[in-house]
C-alpha positions as CSV (number, residue, x, y, z in Angstrom):
1,M,8.0,-9.3,1.5
2,A,5.5,-7.2,3.8
3,S,2.8,-5.2,2.3
4,H,1.7,-1.6,3.3
5,D,-1.4,0.0,2.6
6,P,-0.5,3.0,1.1
7,G,-3.9,4.6,1.2
8,A,-4.0,4.5,5.1
9,A,-4.3,8.0,6.6
10,P,-1.4,8.9,8.8
11,A,-2.4,8.4,12.7
12,A,-2.9,11.0,15.0
13,G,0.1,11.6,17.2
14,P,3.5,10.4,16.7
15,E,4.8,10.8,13.0
16,P,4.1,7.5,10.9
17,S,7.2,5.6,10.0
18,S,6.4,5.8,6.3
19,L,4.2,7.4,3.8
20,I,3.9,4.8,1.5
21,G,6.4,2.0,2.5
22,Q,7.1,-1.3,0.8
23,V,4.6,-2.7,-1.8
24,T,4.1,-6.2,-3.2
25,A,3.3,-7.4,-6.8
26,P,1.7,-6.3,-8.9
27,A,2.4,-2.8,-7.4
28,L,5.4,-0.9,-8.0
29,H,6.6,1.8,-5.3
30,V,8.4,4.7,-7.6
31,M,10.1,7.4,-5.8
32,S,12.2,10.4,-6.9
33,W,14.4,12.4,-4.7
34,N,16.9,15.1,-5.1
35,I,19.2,14.3,-2.0
36,R,21.3,17.4,-2.3
37,R,25.0,17.0,-2.7
38,P,27.3,17.7,0.1
39,V,28.8,21.2,0.1
40,P,31.8,22.5,2.3
41,A,31.1,23.1,5.7
42,L,32.0,26.8,5.4
43,L,29.6,27.5,2.8
44,A,26.5,25.4,4.2
45,R,24.0,26.5,6.7
46,P,23.7,24.2,9.5
47,A,20.5,22.6,8.2
48,D,22.4,22.1,4.7
49,R,25.3,19.8,6.4
50,W,25.4,16.4,5.1
51,G,26.5,15.1,8.4
52,R,23.2,16.4,10.0
53,R,21.0,15.2,7.1
54,A,22.3,11.7,6.6
55,P,20.7,10.4,9.7
56,G,17.2,11.4,8.5
57,L,17.9,10.2,4.9
58,R,18.8,6.8,6.2
59,A,15.8,6.7,8.2
60,L,13.3,7.9,5.5
61,L,14.6,5.4,2.9
62,G,14.7,2.5,5.2
63,A,11.1,3.0,6.2
64,E,9.6,3.5,2.4
65,R,11.7,1.0,0.7
66,P,10.5,2.0,-2.8
67,T,10.9,-0.6,-5.5
68,V,12.7,2.0,-7.8
69,L,14.4,5.1,-6.5
70,G,15.6,7.8,-8.9
71,A,17.9,10.2,-7.1
72,Q,19.8,13.1,-8.1
73,E,22.7,15.2,-7.1
74,V,24.2,12.0,-5.9
75,L,27.7,11.6,-5.2
76,G,29.9,8.5,-4.5
77,D,29.8,8.4,-0.7
78,Q,26.2,9.3,-0.8
79,A,25.3,6.5,-3.2
80,A,27.1,4.1,-0.6
81,V,24.6,5.9,2.2
82,V,21.5,5.3,0.0
83,R,22.3,1.9,-0.7
84,E,23.0,0.9,2.8
85,A,19.6,2.6,3.7
86,L,17.5,0.8,1.3
87,G,18.9,-2.3,2.7
88,P,20.2,-5.8,1.3
89,G,19.0,-6.9,-2.3
90,Y,19.3,-3.3,-3.6
91,D,21.4,-2.3,-6.5
92,L,21.9,0.6,-8.6
93,V,22.9,2.0,-12.2
94,G,24.4,5.2,-13.2
95,R,27.6,7.1,-12.9
96,G,28.6,10.6,-12.5
97,R,28.2,13.2,-15.2
98,G,31.7,14.1,-15.8
99,A,33.7,13.0,-18.6
100,D,35.6,10.6,-16.2
101,G,32.3,9.2,-15.0
102,G,33.0,11.3,-11.7
103,G,30.9,14.1,-10.1
104,E,27.3,14.4,-9.4
105,A,25.1,11.4,-10.5
106,S,21.4,10.5,-11.1
107,P,21.5,7.0,-10.5
108,I,18.5,4.5,-10.5
109,F,18.4,2.4,-7.4
110,Y,16.2,-0.7,-7.6
111,D,15.1,-3.7,-5.4
112,S,17.0,-6.7,-7.3
113,D,15.1,-9.3,-5.4
114,R,12.0,-7.9,-7.2
115,L,13.3,-6.6,-10.4
116,E,15.8,-8.2,-13.1
117,L,17.7,-5.7,-14.8
118,L,17.8,-6.2,-18.5
119,H,19.9,-3.3,-19.7
120,W,20.7,0.1,-18.8
121,E,22.7,3.1,-20.4
122,Q,23.5,6.7,-19.7
123,A,23.5,9.4,-22.3
124,A,24.3,13.1,-22.2
125,L,21.7,15.5,-22.8
126,S,23.6,17.3,-25.5
127,D,24.1,17.0,-29.2
128,H,26.8,14.4,-28.3
129,P,24.8,11.7,-26.3
130,T,27.4,9.3,-26.4
131,R,30.3,11.6,-25.4
132,A,30.3,11.7,-21.6
133,G,30.7,15.1,-20.0
134,S,29.4,16.8,-23.2
135,V,27.2,20.0,-22.7
136,S,25.0,21.8,-25.3
137,W,21.8,23.9,-25.3
138,G,23.0,26.3,-22.9
139,N,23.6,24.4,-20.0
140,V,27.2,25.0,-18.1
141,F,27.4,21.8,-16.4
142,P,26.7,18.5,-18.0
143,R,23.3,16.8,-17.9
144,V,22.5,13.2,-18.0
145,M,19.5,10.7,-18.4
146,V,20.0,7.4,-17.1
147,S,17.8,4.6,-18.6
148,A,17.2,1.1,-17.3
149,T,15.0,-1.9,-18.7
150,F,13.7,-4.2,-16.0
151,R,11.7,-7.4,-15.8
152,D,9.3,-7.6,-13.1
153,R,9.9,-10.8,-11.3
154,G,6.5,-10.7,-9.9
155,T,4.3,-10.4,-13.0
156,A,7.1,-11.1,-15.8
157,R,6.3,-7.8,-17.3
158,S,9.0,-5.5,-18.6
159,F,9.1,-1.9,-18.4
160,L,11.6,1.2,-18.6
161,V,12.9,3.7,-16.1
162,V,14.3,7.0,-17.1
163,N,16.0,9.3,-14.4
164,T,17.4,12.7,-14.8
165,H,18.3,16.2,-13.2
166,L,17.6,19.1,-15.9
167,D,19.5,22.2,-15.5
168,P,18.2,24.9,-13.4
169,F,19.3,27.9,-15.4
170,S,18.8,27.3,-19.1
171,A,15.0,26.8,-20.4
172,R,16.4,25.9,-23.7
173,S,18.3,23.0,-22.1
174,R,15.2,21.9,-19.9
175,L,13.2,22.0,-23.4
176,R,15.7,20.1,-25.4
177,S,16.4,17.5,-22.8
178,A,12.7,17.0,-22.1
179,R,12.3,16.3,-26.1
180,A,15.2,13.9,-26.0
181,I,13.6,12.0,-23.0
182,R,10.2,11.8,-24.7
183,D,11.9,10.6,-27.9
184,L,13.7,7.9,-26.0
185,V,10.6,6.8,-24.3
186,S,8.6,6.7,-27.6
187,A,11.3,4.6,-29.3
188,A,11.5,2.2,-26.5
189,G,7.9,0.7,-27.4
190,I,7.5,-0.7,-23.9
191,P,5.7,0.8,-20.7
192,A,7.7,3.7,-19.2
193,V,8.2,5.7,-15.9
194,V,10.4,8.9,-15.9
195,T,11.6,10.5,-12.5
196,G,13.5,13.3,-12.0
197,D,14.2,16.9,-10.8
198,L,13.1,18.7,-13.7
199,N,13.6,22.5,-12.2
200,A,10.3,22.9,-14.0
201,R,7.1,23.7,-12.6
202,P,3.7,22.0,-14.0
203,S,3.3,25.0,-16.2
204,G,6.9,25.0,-17.6
205,A,7.7,24.4,-21.1
206,A,9.8,21.2,-20.4
207,V,7.0,19.7,-18.6
208,R,4.5,20.5,-21.2
209,E,6.9,18.9,-23.8
210,L,7.2,15.5,-21.8
211,L,3.4,15.4,-21.8
212,R,2.5,16.9,-25.4
213,D,1.5,13.8,-27.2
214,G,0.1,11.6,-24.2
215,T,3.3,9.4,-24.1
216,L,3.4,10.3,-20.6
217,A,1.2,11.6,-17.9
218,D,1.8,13.3,-14.6
219,S,1.5,10.7,-11.8
220,W,-0.1,13.0,-9.4
221,R,-2.8,14.1,-11.9
222,S,-3.5,10.4,-12.7
223,A,-3.4,8.9,-9.2
224,R,-6.6,7.6,-7.7
225,T,-5.6,8.5,-4.2
226,H,-3.3,11.2,-2.9
227,V,-1.6,10.3,0.3
228,S,-0.5,13.9,1.1
229,E,-1.3,17.5,0.3
230,E,0.4,18.8,-3.1
231,W,3.6,20.2,-1.5
232,G,5.9,22.1,-3.2
233,T,8.8,20.0,-3.7
234,Y,11.6,22.3,-3.2
235,A,11.1,23.1,0.6
236,D,14.8,24.5,1.2
237,Y,14.8,23.1,4.6
238,R,11.6,24.8,5.7
239,G,7.9,23.5,6.4
240,P,6.2,22.4,3.2
241,R,4.0,24.9,1.6
242,R,1.0,24.2,-0.6
243,S,1.5,27.3,-2.4
244,G,4.8,26.1,-3.8
245,S,5.1,24.5,-6.8
246,R,6.1,20.8,-7.9
247,I,9.6,20.8,-9.7
248,D,10.3,17.2,-8.9
249,W,8.4,14.6,-11.0
250,I,7.2,11.1,-11.7
251,L,5.7,10.7,-15.1
252,A,4.1,7.5,-16.4
253,S,2.8,5.9,-19.7
254,S,-0.7,4.8,-20.1
255,A,0.2,1.3,-19.6
256,F,0.4,1.9,-15.9
257,R,-2.5,2.7,-13.5
258,V,-1.5,5.0,-10.9
259,T,-3.1,4.1,-7.6
260,H,-1.5,6.5,-5.4
261,A,0.9,9.5,-5.1
262,A,2.5,11.6,-2.5
263,V,4.9,14.3,-1.6
264,N,6.5,13.4,1.3
265,P,6.8,16.0,4.4
266,L,8.3,13.5,6.9
267,R,11.1,14.4,9.0
268,P,12.6,11.4,10.7
269,G,14.6,12.5,13.9
270,G,13.2,16.3,13.2
271,G,15.5,17.4,10.7
272,W,15.2,17.7,7.0
273,A,17.0,15.1,5.0
274,S,17.4,17.4,1.9
275,D,16.2,20.8,0.6
276,H,13.9,18.9,-1.7
277,L,11.1,16.8,-0.8
278,P,10.6,13.0,-2.1
279,V,7.8,12.3,-4.5
280,H,6.2,9.0,-4.7
281,A,3.9,7.1,-6.9
282,V,2.3,3.4,-6.6
283,V,1.7,2.3,-9.8
284,E,0.6,-1.1,-11.5
285,L,0.9,-2.4,-15.4
286,V,-2.7,-2.5,-16.8
287,E,-3.4,-6.2,-17.7
288,G,-2.7,-6.4,-21.6
289,G,-1.4,-2.6,-21.4
290,S,1.3,-1.8,-24.0
291,D,2.9,1.2,-25.5
292,T,3.8,-0.9,-28.7
């Protein structure tokens, strides 16, 4: 497995092929990205059309090759494109948020050559977590969290990944959902990473709830090295802005050391692959570190 120095500064001149790239054990490259579901062509701006965006998504994912990708707004055909872009050896868990398992999904893609999947499940973020498609707390559309426990073949250590997409309209839904995610992480008793489009800024109640008792920390704030500016992650097909706020997140428990963090502004081929910018963290499990 080829290594990449995630701390290297981008070279002057042509845009670099990756911001972080593939890493080797004990490092884990975690990525979160809302890839933007396709919308009918008549309703979409030219930049928003999936046919225009898909080549850039393929190029960016093919260059970055994260160990774990928590993706949001993923429809079935898009999941196939993401998996193909990541390359042989990648698998995914997660299904659509609807009662029948269809519709938008928040799957976890992972490098199965590096990670052994031990267990996974999907729960509704509602008063009825085992009832697929259920809604509560003020959200009109179902919201879910996908969780997966992996064993790292490179270090023999196990950890939990949780991926989600919180409601953009209901602050109450975001807060209750954040509480459910934090409770899951606390109960798991193993190191955990949470990825997601939280639709909440750093000062938002949902983010404060996730960080409230120190079980999880913001990977951007914890990182030793930043490989980019702190761009706002909802770029809406415009150039990234420092004044924008992060609404896409990677959180990690204290058992992880965060070595690098980034918000990815690269545009392979010159076009935007999504209305959101991907976020990255390179993490390593601290020797002897445990959340039990």
